[in-house]
N, CA, C and O of each residue as an XYZ file, in Angstrom:
876
protein
N     -40.983     76.922     29.729
C     -41.033     74.952     28.968
C     -41.575     75.146     28.018
O     -42.638     75.766     27.979
N     -40.962     74.645     26.965
C     -41.268     74.390     25.883
C     -42.379     73.341     25.695
O     -42.364     72.385     26.470
N     -43.288     73.403     24.809
C     -44.429     72.504     24.776
C     -44.252     71.239     23.789
O     -44.058     71.412     22.585
N     -44.333     69.894     24.399
C     -43.941     68.979     23.594
C     -44.592     69.032     22.182
O     -45.572     69.777     22.178
N     -44.294     68.386     20.852
C     -45.035     68.462     20.033
C     -46.433     67.524     19.738
O     -47.399     67.834     19.040
N     -46.182     66.158     20.582
C     -47.388     65.791     20.578
C     -48.706     66.234     21.235
O     -49.816     65.775     20.970
N     -48.336     67.477     22.399
C     -49.365     68.358     23.035
C     -49.476     69.432     21.952
O     -50.674     69.642     21.763
N     -48.694     70.221     21.141
C     -49.393     71.048     19.952
C     -49.776     70.563     18.943
O     -50.360     71.238     18.096
N     -49.519     69.195     18.794
C     -50.402     68.530     17.481
C     -51.736     68.704     18.062
O     -52.721     69.158     17.479
N     -51.647     68.207     19.534
C     -53.092     67.793     19.592
C     -53.599     69.407     19.832
O     -53.957     69.815     18.727
N     -53.731     70.267     20.658
C     -53.789     71.360     21.049
C     -54.245     71.896     20.011
O     -55.424     72.229     20.123
N     -53.574     72.202     18.637
C     -53.654     72.394     17.209
C     -54.955     72.182     16.383
O     -55.601     72.935     15.655
N     -55.136     70.629     16.833
C     -56.228     69.777     15.882
C     -54.815     69.281     14.764
O     -55.357     69.041     13.685
N     -53.855     69.135     14.677
C     -53.289     68.712     13.779
C     -52.709     69.855     12.684
O     -52.405     69.828     11.491
N     -52.724     70.798     13.665
C     -52.137     72.360     13.074
C     -53.599     72.661     12.084
O     -53.775     73.666     11.394
N     -54.013     72.158     12.151
C     -54.895     72.574     10.928
C     -56.094     73.962     11.439
O     -56.942     74.400     10.661
N     -55.871     74.576     13.168
C     -56.979     75.524     13.262
C     -56.078     76.810     12.976
O     -54.863     76.946     13.116
N     -57.091     77.751     12.513
C     -56.203     78.919     12.107
C     -56.235     79.390     10.674
O     -56.173     80.541     10.242
N     -56.381     77.904      9.845
C     -55.664     78.098      8.483
C     -57.188     78.573      7.688
O     -58.237     78.304      8.273
N     -57.227     79.227      6.446
C     -58.425     80.041      6.099
C     -58.703     78.604      5.016
O     -57.741     78.145      4.399
N     -60.199     77.937      4.864
C     -60.712     77.538      3.934
C     -62.192     77.542      3.388
O     -62.868     78.480      3.811
N     -62.681     76.862      2.718
C     -63.671     76.765      2.015
C     -63.909     78.168      1.298
O     -64.880     78.897      1.506
N     -62.975     78.396      0.515
C     -63.367     79.819     -0.045
C     -64.459     80.085     -1.351
O     -64.818     79.232     -2.162
N     -64.812     81.307     -1.312
C     -66.436     81.613     -2.520
C     -65.293     82.967     -2.714
O     -64.658     83.682     -1.939
N     -65.449     82.850     -4.235
C     -65.024     84.397     -4.751
C     -66.029     85.032     -5.475
O     -66.522     84.524     -6.482
N     -66.320     85.970     -5.084
C     -67.534     87.144     -5.913
C     -67.727     86.932     -7.179
O     -66.972     85.982     -7.386
N     -68.335     87.230     -8.362
C     -68.150     87.029     -9.933
C     -67.470     87.912    -10.333
O     -66.798     87.666    -11.334
N     -67.355     89.588     -9.572
C     -66.405     90.201    -10.022
C     -65.149     90.388     -9.701
O     -64.420     91.264    -10.165
N     -64.766     89.292     -8.622
C     -63.308     89.121     -7.981
C     -63.201     90.022     -7.042
O     -62.117     90.036     -6.459
N     -64.199     90.980     -6.630
C     -63.359     91.821     -5.593
C     -64.018     91.468     -3.956
O     -63.844     92.320     -3.085
N     -64.577     90.505     -3.705
C     -64.313     89.334     -2.627
C     -64.474     87.989     -2.378
O     -65.221     87.299     -3.072
N     -63.869     87.573     -1.491
C     -63.582     86.076     -0.973
C     -64.386     86.072      0.429
O     -64.409     86.821      1.406
N     -64.888     85.146      0.144
C     -65.818     84.803      1.713
C     -65.214     83.011      1.854
O     -65.198     82.110      1.015
N     -64.743     83.053      3.383
C     -64.118     81.953      3.913
C     -64.487     81.305      5.206
O     -65.450     81.768      5.816
N     -63.861     80.331      5.673
C     -63.938     79.960      7.404
C     -62.611     80.146      7.689
O     -61.745     79.986      6.829
N     -62.350     80.500      8.927
C     -61.252     80.207      9.811
C     -61.412     80.899     10.952
O     -61.877     82.030     11.088
N     -60.855     79.895     12.052
C     -61.011     80.435     13.355
C     -59.952     81.577     13.458
O     -59.069     81.926     12.675
N     -60.343     82.060     14.725
C     -59.463     83.287     15.366
C     -57.674     82.970     15.756
O     -56.857     83.808     16.139
N     -57.512     81.910     15.577
C     -56.245     81.785     15.898
C     -55.369     80.513     16.028
O     -56.270     79.718     16.296
N     -54.347     79.843     16.025
C     -53.971     78.796     15.861
C     -54.469     77.834     16.916
O     -54.655     76.681     16.526
N     -54.755     78.147     18.374
C     -55.358     77.203     18.922
C     -56.930     77.390     19.270
O     -57.604     76.720     20.053
N     -57.315     78.465     18.487
C     -59.207     78.479     19.025
C     -59.717     77.434     17.848
O     -59.522     77.442     16.632
N     -60.429     76.558     18.682
C     -61.550     75.719     17.707
C     -62.683     76.051     17.063
O     -63.336     75.485     16.186
N     -62.812     77.121     17.677
C     -64.392     77.728     17.114
C     -64.198     78.369     15.329
O     -63.453     79.331     15.146
N     -64.626     77.996     14.642
C     -64.814     78.134     13.236
C     -65.957     79.446     13.092
O     -67.119     79.486     13.496
N     -65.075     80.596     12.285
C     -66.004     81.862     12.065
C     -66.002     82.026     10.557
O     -65.234     81.444      9.791
N     -67.070     82.990     10.182
C     -67.216     83.445      8.738
C     -66.718     84.510      8.794
O     -67.062     85.408      9.563
N     -65.442     84.575      7.621
C     -64.705     85.746      7.446
C     -65.177     86.446      5.688
O     -65.920     85.849      4.910
N     -64.596     87.648      5.441
C     -64.958     88.349      3.985
C     -63.498     89.088      3.962
O     -62.918     89.793      4.787
N     -63.192     88.665      2.786
C     -61.933     89.556      2.399
C     -62.389     90.551      1.232
O     -63.128     90.218      0.305
N     -61.785     91.946      1.436
C     -62.209     92.705      0.460
C     -60.817     93.041     -0.442
O     -59.962     93.787      0.036
N     -60.668     92.489     -1.664
C     -59.250     92.144     -2.455
C     -58.951     93.611     -2.841
O     -57.792     93.624     -3.255
N     -59.479     94.842     -2.889
C     -58.661     95.664     -3.236
C     -58.103     96.209     -2.105
O     -56.874     96.214     -2.162
N     -58.634     96.738     -0.950
C     -57.957     96.986      0.147
C     -57.149     95.917      1.248
O     -56.189     96.222      1.954
N     -57.664     94.912      1.191
C     -57.197     93.780      1.695
C     -57.577     93.624      3.005
O     -56.964     92.848      3.738
N     -58.976     94.587      3.577
C     -59.540     94.237      4.502
C     -60.134     92.798      4.990
O     -60.938     92.364      4.165
N     -59.980     92.096      5.922
C     -60.724     91.165      6.441
C     -61.680     91.417      7.477
O     -61.376     91.867      8.582
N     -63.058     91.069      7.041
C     -64.336     91.246      8.041
C     -64.402     90.253      8.801
O     -63.876     89.182      8.499
N     -65.085     90.454      9.954
C     -65.250     88.794     10.574
C     -66.937     89.332     10.439
O     -67.507     90.329     10.882
N     -67.429     88.115      9.576
C     -68.885     88.625      9.378
C     -69.782     87.675     10.018
O     -70.973     87.840      9.757
N     -69.447     86.625     10.873
C     -70.511     85.866     11.853
C     -69.602     85.236     12.530
O     -69.063     84.254     12.019
N     -69.220     85.701     13.914
C     -68.839     85.037     14.798
C     -69.640     83.983     15.973
O     -70.469     84.552     16.683
N     -69.461     82.719     16.165
C     -70.395     81.682     16.654
C     -70.865     82.088     18.043
O     -72.035     82.199     18.408
N     -69.486     82.345     18.937
C     -69.790     82.946     19.966
C     -70.194     84.249     20.442
O     -69.915     84.787     21.513
N     -70.831     84.634     19.565
C     -71.646     85.805     19.955
C     -72.841     85.724     19.262
O     -73.555     86.724     19.337
N     -73.288     84.680     18.529
C     -74.788     84.248     18.224
C     -75.034     83.069     19.212
O     -76.102     83.148     19.819
N     -74.309     82.069     19.471
C     -74.713     81.064     20.416
C     -74.017     80.824     21.629
O     -73.615     79.722     22.001
N     -73.874     82.055     22.313
C     -73.331     81.654     23.818
C     -73.020     80.413     24.599
O     -71.911     80.228     25.100
N     -73.821     79.730     24.677
C     -74.262     78.718     25.248
C     -73.579     77.258     24.528
O     -73.648     76.076     24.866
N     -72.938     77.919     23.445
C     -71.976     76.681     22.448
C     -73.443     75.613     21.607
O     -74.642     75.840     21.439
N     -72.934     74.959     21.414
C     -73.354     73.946     20.180
C     -73.600     72.859     21.068
O     -73.011     72.329     22.009
N     -75.094     72.645     20.206
C     -76.124     71.395     20.807
C     -75.945     70.687     19.660
O     -76.618     71.272     18.812
N     -75.306     69.573     19.075
C     -75.029     69.073     18.231
C     -76.387     68.406     17.489
O     -77.170     69.232     17.957
N     -77.066     67.716     16.854
C     -78.152     66.819     16.855
C     -77.086     65.172     16.126
O     -76.065     65.145     15.440
N     -77.708     64.351     16.537
C     -76.930     62.981     16.062
C     -76.960     62.716     14.477
O     -76.779     61.619     13.949
N     -77.190     63.779     13.901
C     -77.007     63.584     12.392
C     -75.969     64.884     12.238
O     -75.044     64.681     11.453
N     -75.994     65.878     12.730
C     -74.546     66.518     12.077
C     -73.329     66.044     13.177
O     -72.189     66.465     12.984
N     -73.597     65.209     14.264
C     -72.278     64.605     14.498
C     -71.821     63.622     13.522
O     -70.683     63.354     13.135
N     -73.284     63.007     13.121
C     -72.500     61.985     12.108
C     -71.884     62.398     11.363
O     -70.720     62.033     11.203
N     -72.477     63.323     10.638
C     -71.731     64.276      9.321
C     -70.511     64.572      9.631
O     -69.600     64.457      8.810
N     -70.376     64.881     10.529
C     -68.856     65.953     11.441
C     -67.883     64.381     10.977
O     -66.918     64.481     10.218
N     -68.197     63.383     11.399
C     -67.364     61.976     11.734
C     -67.022     61.734     10.303
O     -65.929     61.436      9.822
N     -68.213     61.929      9.697
C     -67.684     61.373      8.127
C     -66.830     61.898      7.524
O     -66.040     61.340      6.762
N     -66.897     63.331      7.858
C     -65.960     64.276      6.895
C     -64.430     64.438      7.684
O     -63.399     64.806      7.120
N     -64.553     64.091      9.041
C     -63.417     64.075      9.412
C     -63.398     65.688     10.095
O     -62.324     66.230     10.358
N     -64.746     66.376     10.345
C     -64.223     67.612     10.615
C     -63.698     67.556     12.337
O     -64.109     66.943     13.323
N     -62.663     68.467     12.108
C     -61.932     68.706     13.289
C     -62.289     69.818     14.693
O     -62.075     69.644     15.893
N     -63.038     71.230     13.808
C     -63.158     72.084     14.167
C     -64.631     72.094     14.897
O     -65.241     71.026     14.927
N     -65.128     73.076     15.392
C     -66.586     73.344     15.877
C     -66.940     75.269     15.406
O     -66.294     76.270     15.097
N     -68.112     74.931     15.584
C     -68.868     76.602     15.000
C     -69.085     76.798     13.808
O     -69.805     75.869     13.439
N     -68.828     77.650     12.759
C     -69.359     77.832     11.614
C     -68.443     76.494     10.480
O     -67.695     77.062      9.684
N     -68.432     75.143     10.364
C     -67.548     74.412      9.641
C     -68.421     73.951      8.148
O     -68.145     72.907      7.557
N     -69.480     74.896      7.679
C     -69.687     75.143      6.054
C     -70.491     75.977      6.046
O     -70.848     76.470      7.116
N     -71.097     76.452      4.694
C     -71.664     77.782      4.787
C     -72.060     77.267      2.862
O     -71.740     76.302      2.168
N     -72.904     78.538      2.625
C     -73.230     78.081      0.939
C     -73.667     79.769      0.640
O     -73.997     80.511      1.566
N     -73.619     80.119     -0.481
C     -73.663     81.472     -0.818
C     -74.498     81.665     -1.942
O     -74.172     80.814     -2.768
N     -75.654     82.551     -2.491
C     -75.912     82.837     -3.537
C     -75.397     83.344     -4.669
O     -74.510     84.152     -4.393
N     -75.624     83.179     -6.205
C     -74.534     82.758     -7.198
C     -73.868     84.145     -7.066
O     -72.680     84.204     -7.383
N     -74.631     85.538     -6.536
C     -73.810     86.757     -6.917
C     -72.820     86.909     -5.445
O     -72.131     87.928     -5.485
N     -72.678     86.254     -4.447
C     -72.219     86.152     -3.344
C     -72.946     87.503     -2.287
O     -72.233     88.297     -1.674
N     -74.366     87.530     -2.258
C     -74.859     88.659     -1.555
C     -75.100     87.942     -0.759
O     -74.956     88.777      0.134
N     -75.408     86.908     -0.135
C     -76.148     86.057      0.970
C     -75.277     84.904      1.389
O     -74.589     84.391      0.506
N     -75.225     84.548      2.297
C     -74.786     83.180      2.937
C     -75.493     82.566      3.966
O     -76.007     83.256      4.847
N     -75.588     81.273      3.962
C     -76.428     80.616      5.151
C     -75.612     79.366      5.796
O     -74.909     78.590      5.148
N     -75.796     79.330      6.919
C     -75.125     78.496      7.258
C     -75.736     77.318      8.602
O     -76.884     77.018      8.277
N     -75.513     76.902      9.372
C     -75.570     76.124     10.059
C     -75.290     76.329     11.784
O     -74.095     76.270     12.075
N     -76.184     76.546     12.879
C     -75.277     76.375     14.009
C     -76.149     75.982     15.233
O     -77.166     76.597     15.551
N     -75.716     75.032     15.811
C     -76.353     74.332     17.086
C     -78.318     74.158     16.195
O     -79.422     74.518     16.604
N     -77.932     73.547     15.085
C     -78.973     72.835     14.814
C     -80.155     73.652     13.846
O     -81.116     73.071     13.342
N     -79.832     75.301     13.682
C     -80.548     76.439     13.296
C     -79.698     76.917     12.384
O     -78.468     76.864     12.398
N     -80.644     77.535     11.338
C     -80.420     78.342      9.979
C     -80.168     79.824     10.485
O     -80.959     80.552     11.084
N     -78.989     80.062     10.128
C     -78.334     81.771     10.071
C     -78.470     82.284      8.268
O     -78.050     81.595      7.339
N     -78.864     83.060      8.183
C     -78.490     84.072      7.154
C     -77.602     85.289      7.533
O     -77.397     85.747      8.657
N     -77.064     85.756      6.186
C     -76.487     87.219      6.301
C     -75.973     87.634      5.207
O     -75.400     87.023      4.304
N     -76.309     89.132      5.403
C     -75.757     89.514      3.930
C     -74.658     89.818      3.681
O     -74.065     90.304      4.644
N     -74.048     89.738      2.694
C     -72.579     90.125      2.128
C     -71.878     91.790      1.546
O     -71.691     92.311      0.447
N     -71.729     92.056      2.519
C     -71.585     94.190      2.244
C     -70.338     94.352      1.469
O     -69.731     93.473      0.856
N     -70.095     95.390      1.565
C     -69.094     96.349      0.715
C     -68.143     96.730      2.107
O     -68.440     96.320      3.229
N     -67.176     97.428      1.870
C     -65.963     97.686      3.177
C     -66.575     98.952      3.631
O     -66.402     99.304      4.798
N     -67.430     99.828      2.634
C     -68.027    100.931      3.751
C     -69.214    101.312      4.290
O     -69.723    102.420      4.453
N     -69.748     99.650      4.665
C     -70.985     99.260      5.083
C     -72.324     99.169      4.307
O     -73.401     99.241      4.898
N     -72.237     99.030      3.145
C     -73.497     98.878      1.910
C     -73.534     97.404      1.517
O     -72.713     96.577      1.120
N     -74.695     97.427      1.766
C     -74.915     95.615      1.617
C     -75.269     95.637      0.227
O     -75.645     96.672     -0.323
N     -75.154     94.445     -0.410
C     -75.150     94.170     -1.911
C     -76.222     93.166     -1.539
O     -76.243     92.339     -0.627
N     -77.340     93.530     -2.731
C     -78.125     92.323     -3.383
C     -79.629     92.891     -2.484
O     -80.688     92.267     -2.550
N     -79.484     93.924     -1.827
C     -80.348     94.244     -0.859
C     -80.515     93.331      0.307
O     -81.637     93.253      0.806
N     -79.698     92.748      0.719
C     -79.632     92.149      1.989
C     -79.246     92.863      3.007
O     -78.362     93.719      3.005
N     -80.115     92.412      4.170
C     -79.679     92.753      5.570
C     -78.190     92.452      6.255
O     -77.949     91.362      6.773
N     -77.220     93.533      6.203
C     -75.890     92.456      6.589
C     -75.972     92.134      8.232
O     -76.687     92.656      9.087
N     -75.411     91.543      8.295
C     -75.159     91.088      9.695
C     -75.686     89.624      9.563
O     -76.382     89.435      8.566
N     -75.470     88.485     10.439
C     -76.225     87.134     10.407
C     -77.387     87.578     11.638
O     -77.253     88.432     12.515
N     -78.579     86.665     11.357
C     -79.850     86.840     11.519
C     -80.426     85.364     11.834
O     -80.111     84.410     11.123
N     -81.005     85.278     12.578
C     -81.786     83.452     12.361
C     -82.625     83.584     11.591
O     -83.187     84.675     11.493
N     -82.963     82.554     10.828
C     -84.023     82.269     10.003
C     -84.849     81.621     10.252
O     -84.357     80.580     10.688
N     -86.357     81.541     10.254
C     -87.410     80.914     10.676
C     -87.450     79.457      9.943
O     -88.361     78.975      9.270
N     -86.516     79.051     10.192
C     -86.659     77.479      9.533
C     -86.696     76.475     11.009
O     -86.416     76.838     12.151
N     -87.189     74.958     10.488
C     -87.225     73.709     11.374
C     -86.057     73.214     12.136
O     -85.560     72.310     11.464
N     -85.477     73.369     13.091
C     -84.684     72.526     13.783
C     -84.677     71.110     14.481
O     -85.661     70.902     15.190
N     -84.048     70.431     14.429
C     -82.295     70.509     13.959
C     -82.435     70.671     12.333
O     -82.953     69.764     11.681
N     -82.035     71.659     11.816
C     -81.696     71.663     10.174
C     -80.241     71.481      9.941
O     -79.350     71.939     10.656
N     -80.036     70.518      8.497
C     -78.853     70.515      7.450
C     -78.157     70.866      6.824
O     -78.895     70.705      5.852
N     -77.093     71.348      6.299
C     -76.762     71.877      5.129
C     -77.796     73.045      4.677
O     -78.588     72.586      3.854
N     -78.014     74.323      4.946
C     -78.778     75.243      4.382
C     -78.056     75.876      3.252
O     -76.984     76.469      3.377
N     -78.681     75.723      2.183
C     -78.067     76.285      0.747
C     -79.038     77.362     -0.124
O     -80.039     77.072     -0.780
N     -78.374     78.818      0.094
C     -79.577     79.723     -0.844
C     -79.697     79.415     -2.171
O     -78.723     78.996     -2.796
N     -80.794     79.571     -2.692
C     -81.008     79.500     -4.331
C     -80.403     80.200     -4.774
O     -79.887     81.076     -4.079
N     -80.196     80.137     -6.090
C     -79.156     81.345     -7.072
C     -79.286     82.856     -6.646
O     -78.474     83.765     -6.478
N     -80.762     82.726     -6.535
C     -81.312     84.131     -6.627
C     -80.808     84.870     -4.997
O     -80.722     86.080     -4.789
N     -80.572     83.943     -4.147
C     -80.494     84.626     -2.771
C     -81.959     85.043     -2.055
O     -81.983     85.799     -1.083
N     -83.227     84.442     -2.668
C     -84.460     84.901     -1.772
C     -84.938     83.722     -1.251
O     -86.110     83.778     -0.878
N     -84.342     82.614     -1.110
C     -85.037     81.207     -0.339
C     -83.632     80.348     -0.048
O     -82.625     80.324     -0.756
N     -83.886     79.620      1.264
C     -82.799     78.941      1.480
C     -83.410     77.271      1.712
O     -84.354     77.139      2.492
N     -83.028     76.436      1.241
C     -83.274     74.490      1.110
C     -82.273     74.209      2.101
O     -81.152     74.714      2.024
N     -82.677     73.288      3.201
C     -82.294     72.947      4.107
C     -82.829     71.306      4.182
O     -83.866     70.994      3.597
N     -82.107     70.388      4.878
C     -82.712     69.242      5.128
C     -82.909     69.253      6.807
O     -82.039     69.716      7.545
N     -84.380     68.584      7.385
C     -84.870     68.695      8.564
C     -85.333     66.986      8.620
O     -86.367     66.610      8.069
N     -84.705     66.336      9.127
C     -85.020     64.954      9.234
C     -85.295     64.222      8.199
O     -86.369     63.626      8.110
N     -84.362     64.168      7.278
C     -84.212     63.522      6.341
C     -85.386     63.620      5.360
O     -85.559     62.702      4.559
N     -86.416     64.961      5.381
C     -86.829     65.740      4.330
C     -86.102     67.059      3.563
O     -85.231     67.716      4.133
N     -86.448     67.279      2.558
C     -85.887     68.561      2.259
C     -86.668     69.780      2.239
O     -87.669     69.703      1.527
N     -86.418     71.274      3.036
C     -87.461     72.161      3.052
C     -86.801     73.000      2.455
O     -85.574     73.059      2.375
N     -87.935     74.011      1.801
C     -87.619     75.176      1.596
C     -88.148     76.688      2.412
O     -89.336     76.601      2.723
N     -87.597     77.844      2.755
C     -88.155     78.679      3.475
C     -87.608     79.980      2.569
O     -86.467     80.074      2.116
N     -88.907     81.163      2.378
C     -87.806     82.112      2.191
C     -87.092     83.139      3.040
O     -87.273     83.186      4.257
N     -86.298     83.944      2.410
C     -85.376     84.587      3.362
C     -85.968     86.151      3.343
O     -85.847     86.942      2.407
N     -86.584     86.373      4.513
C     -87.333     87.480      5.545
C     -85.892     88.736      5.543
O     -84.999     88.455      6.342
N     -85.702     89.951      4.752
C     -84.790     90.535      4.598
C     -84.960     91.629      5.881
O     -83.980     92.333      6.126
N     -86.282     91.803      6.773
C     -86.818     92.469      7.094
C     -86.546     92.318      8.950
O     -86.134     93.223      9.675
N     -86.845     91.196      9.289
C     -86.718     90.476     10.303
C     -86.416     89.436     11.017
O     -87.088     88.408     10.928
N     -85.205     89.553     11.958
C     -84.910     88.269     12.580
C     -86.227     87.150     12.946
O     -87.386     87.308     13.330
N     -85.236     85.763     12.552
C     -86.446     84.952     12.758
C     -87.790     84.575     12.600
O     -88.500     83.794     13.235
N     -88.096     85.649     11.135
C     -89.449     85.476     10.444
C     -88.943     84.720      9.124
O     -88.342     85.536      8.426
N     -88.966     83.732      8.667
C     -88.130     83.365      7.744
C     -89.653     83.105      6.736
O     -89.520     82.645      5.602
N     -90.782     83.381      7.174
C     -91.730     83.242      6.292
C     -92.224     81.760      6.520
O     -91.769     81.205      7.520
N     -93.264     80.910      5.567
C     -93.964     79.980      5.513
C     -92.477     78.897      4.813
O     -91.967     79.110      3.713
N     -92.049     77.808      5.754
C     -91.215     76.456      5.301
C     -92.323     75.331      4.473
O     -93.202     74.635      4.979
N     -91.926     75.449      3.076
C     -92.559     74.256      2.420
C     -91.652     73.472      2.650
O     -90.485     73.668      2.991
N     -92.477     72.150      2.363
C     -91.869     70.675      2.856
C     -91.667     70.089      1.283
O     -92.618     70.112      0.501
N     -90.681     69.697      0.990
C     -90.334     69.198     -0.739
C     -90.094     68.109     -0.800
O     -90.200     67.755     -1.975
N     -89.758     67.163     -0.047
C     -89.646     65.844     -0.114
C     -90.494     65.144      1.334
O     -91.042     65.659      2.309
N     -90.282     63.806      0.914
C     -90.807     63.113      2.276
C     -92.374     63.109      2.436
O     -93.226     63.705      1.777
N     -92.494     62.272      3.492
C     -94.264     62.284      3.572
C     -95.221     63.106      3.764
O     -96.384     62.807      3.489
N     -94.782     64.557      4.394
C     -94.939     66.106      4.575
C     -94.743     66.449      3.181
O     -95.273     67.531      2.931
N     -94.319     66.054      2.439
C     -94.682     67.069      0.983
C     -95.839     67.775      0.856
O     -96.990     67.367      1.012
N     -95.427     68.944      0.540
C     -96.883     69.831      0.020
C     -97.498     69.875     -1.200
O     -96.661     69.436     -1.989
N     -98.324     70.113     -1.692
C     -98.904     69.666     -2.684
C     -98.352     70.836     -4.033
O     -98.481     70.578     -5.230
N     -97.652     72.298     -3.403
C     -96.914     73.146     -3.825
C     -95.157     72.552     -4.297
O     -94.337     73.285     -4.850
N     -94.912     71.153     -3.930
C     -93.709     70.832     -3.828
C     -92.972     70.798     -5.431
O     -91.963     71.358     -5.863
N     -93.905     69.937     -6.031
C     -93.538     70.060     -7.694
C     -93.189     71.711     -7.977
O     -92.070     72.155     -7.720
N     -94.048     72.386     -8.419
C     -93.582     73.586     -8.925
C     -92.200     74.165     -8.118
O     -91.127     74.576     -8.559
N     -92.624     74.036     -6.985
C     -91.316     75.011     -6.116
C     -90.017     74.408     -6.676
O     -89.163     75.155     -7.154
N     -89.788     72.625     -6.616
C     -88.421     72.125     -6.788
C     -88.096     72.461     -8.501
O     -86.930     72.498     -8.893
N     -89.088     72.661     -9.308
C     -88.640     72.862    -10.846
C     -88.547     74.344    -10.869
O     -88.190     74.784    -11.961
N     -88.791     75.284     -9.888
C     -88.359     76.997     -9.738
C     -87.044     76.938     -9.134
O     -86.290     77.882     -9.370
N     -86.657     76.039     -8.433
C     -85.633     75.571     -7.642
C     -84.352     75.351     -8.710
O     -83.340     76.044     -8.596
N     -84.463     74.473     -9.611
C     -83.882     73.683    -10.592
C     -83.663     74.404    -11.498
O     -82.694     74.082    -12.186
N     -84.517     75.805    -11.947
C     -84.092     76.318    -13.300
C     -83.022     76.844    -13.708
O     -82.726     76.972    -14.896
N     -82.133     77.306    -12.455
C     -80.712     77.680    -12.718
C     -79.730     76.545    -12.458
O     -78.519     76.760    -12.428
N     -80.099     75.697    -12.325
C     -79.236     74.044    -12.186
C     -78.297     74.100    -13.282
O     -78.972     74.449    -14.250
N     -77.357     73.976    -13.566
C     -76.720     73.362    -14.896
C     -76.317     71.874    -14.969
O     -75.523     71.422    -15.794
N     -77.006     71.103    -13.931
C     -76.444     69.544    -13.815
C     -77.653     68.912    -14.808
O     -77.456     67.916    -15.504
N     -78.923     69.634    -14.769
C     -80.236     69.338    -15.231
C     -81.286     69.615    -15.503
O     -81.955     69.866    -14.500
N     -81.789     69.701    -16.379
C     -83.347     70.434    -17.125
C     -83.917     70.204    -15.906
O     -83.619     69.350    -15.072
N     -85.063     71.343    -15.869
C     -85.876     71.453    -14.649
C     -87.091     70.327    -15.089
O     -87.812     69.881    -14.197
N     -87.237     69.992    -16.178
C     -88.206     69.345    -17.004
C     -88.450     67.907    -16.027
O     -89.468     67.365    -15.599
N     -86.423     67.477    -15.871
C     -86.258     66.064    -15.222
C     -86.317     65.982    -13.599
O     -85.890     65.002    -12.988
N     -86.808     66.950    -13.063
C     -86.521     67.103    -12.029
C     -87.728     66.441    -11.292
O     -88.854     66.899    -11.489
N     -87.511     65.213    -10.314
C     -88.304     64.868     -9.124
C     -88.269     64.992     -7.995
O     -87.281     65.501     -7.466
N     -89.606     64.459     -7.095
C     -88.904     64.299     -5.733
C     -88.314     63.643     -4.791
O     -88.443     63.555     -3.570
N     -87.538     63.131     -5.704
C     -86.269     62.660     -5.080
C     -84.922     63.382     -5.706
O     -83.831     62.872     -5.453
N     -84.983     64.331     -6.361
C     -84.075     65.059     -6.934
C     -83.878     66.232     -5.647
O     -84.782     66.607     -4.900
N     -82.587     66.642     -5.623
C     -82.180     67.984     -4.614
C     -81.024     68.458     -5.682
O     -79.917     68.094     -6.077
N     -82.270     69.810     -5.958
C     -81.368     70.820     -6.779
C     -80.027     71.381     -5.993
O     -79.803     71.311     -4.785
N     -79.102     72.027     -7.149
C     -78.079     72.682     -7.112
C     -78.034     73.143     -5.570
O     -77.240     72.757     -4.713
N     -79.100     74.076     -5.432
C     -78.767     74.911     -4.546
C     -78.848     74.245     -2.744
O     -78.983     74.939     -1.736
N     -78.737     72.974     -2.796
C     -79.512     72.112     -1.640
C     -78.833     70.882     -1.957
O     -79.343     69.949     -1.336
N     -77.753     70.489     -2.781
C     -77.203     69.170     -2.799
C     -75.991     68.965     -2.221
O     -75.196     69.834     -1.863
N     -75.844     67.431     -2.120
C     -75.000     67.618     -0.955
C     -73.095     67.710     -1.315
O     -72.625     67.113     -2.283
N     -72.580     68.202     -0.749
C     -71.132     68.288     -0.839
C     -70.482     67.279     -1.480
O     -69.255     67.303     -1.584
């Protein structure tokens, strides 16, 4: 029996599932990182990497493997997805460092990071390959690595936080620094300046506690 157009339209979320999006290209043009579900009727978006020379597509992060129980979205994340009219679930956004050696994304309110490697399995930039949980506060929104790939900034309950990326063990992200809001630490100002040093949009000297550097700026 032929499926009607309205049913196909609803099942495929307006024929948007399975289509690659949110592309990021490495500086040397050898790799492309992007989002895509695993099929035209699959609503769970995964993180992929394309190795241009060989044409090999690599599944970098699969939400079904990371969060088997499914997503438990915070009210803030639900509101954000409604504003952006996000149709799918899973990994709906990600950010990388300057050299495309590490990617960060949120899933079920938690921050994950993964190294982005080469086709033969070697990791780039010294990052451990494969997604792992970062020791960040939850629920976390919009995690973004700094340009050097050594720290991740994210939003938790309306305040900006920064935590170092631990390259050795899952779940151990080091000490989290509160950058803005009532709980801002005394080291917040120097850390903000350090994060903004590579920001092309404003000089580090003009950074304030209300400034979100380019590595943690809203999309």
